[in-house]
C-alpha positions in Angstrom: 167.6 95.6 132.7 166.3 99.1 131.7 165.2 102.0 133.9 161.7 101.8 132.6 159.8 98.6 133.2 156.7 97.7 131.1 154.6 94.9 132.6 152.2 93.1 130.3 149.7 90.4 131.2 150.0 87.2 129.1 146.2 87.2 128.7 146.0 90.7 127.4 145.7 91.5 123.7 149.2 93.1 123.8 150.7 89.7 124.3 149.5 88.7 120.8 152.2 90.9 119.3 156.0 90.9 119.9 155.8 93.8 122.3 159.2 93.0 123.8 161.0 93.2 120.4 159.0 96.4 119.5 159.6 98.4 122.6 163.0 97.2 123.6 164.1 97.8 120.0 162.9 101.4 120.1 164.0 102.1 123.7 167.2 100.4 124.9 166.3 101.7 128.4 163.1 99.6 128.5 162.6 96.1 129.9 159.4 94.5 128.9 158.2 91.7 131.2 155.4 89.4 130.2 153.6 88.2 133.4 151.1 85.4 133.9 148.7 87.8 135.6 148.7 91.4 136.8 145.5 91.0 138.7 143.5 93.5 136.6 141.2 90.9 135.1 138.3 93.3 134.4 140.5 95.8 132.7 142.4 93.1 130.9 139.2 91.6 129.4 137.9 95.0 128.2 141.0 96.8 126.7 144.6 96.7 125.9 146.8 97.8 128.8 150.2 97.6 130.4 151.9 99.0 133.4 154.8 101.5 132.7 156.8 101.8 135.9 153.7 100.8 137.8 151.3 103.3 136.1 148.4 101.7 134.1 148.4 102.7 130.4 145.6 101.6 128.2 144.0 102.1 124.8 141.0 100.9 122.8 143.2 99.1 120.2 146.6 97.6 120.2 148.0 100.4 118.1 146.5 103.1 120.3 147.8 101.4 123.4 151.3 101.1 121.9 151.3 104.8 121.1 150.2 105.6 124.7 152.9 103.3 126.1 155.5 105.0 124.0 154.4 108.4 125.3 154.5 107.1 128.9 158.0 105.7 128.3 159.2 109.1 127.0 157.8 110.8 130.1 159.5 108.4 132.4 162.8 108.7 130.5 162.6 112.5 130.8 162.8 112.2 134.5 166.3 110.8 134.2 167.7 113.5 131.9 
């Protein structure tokens, strides 16, 4: 398992793409976990979001959210260098 954990709700729009393959392929230190529910139903219904090491990262579109997640991952990884 990686040192950066990305949690995604199965009901969120991000679950419609292969986010595990995308992020784990780009960042070997990342573990993507698809959960049944993250208990953020209001946020989940309104926008794309994930948790990166417990921090909520969101975006208006899937692409914007992925970009924001990538930036959050880079910040987390910088802490370990």
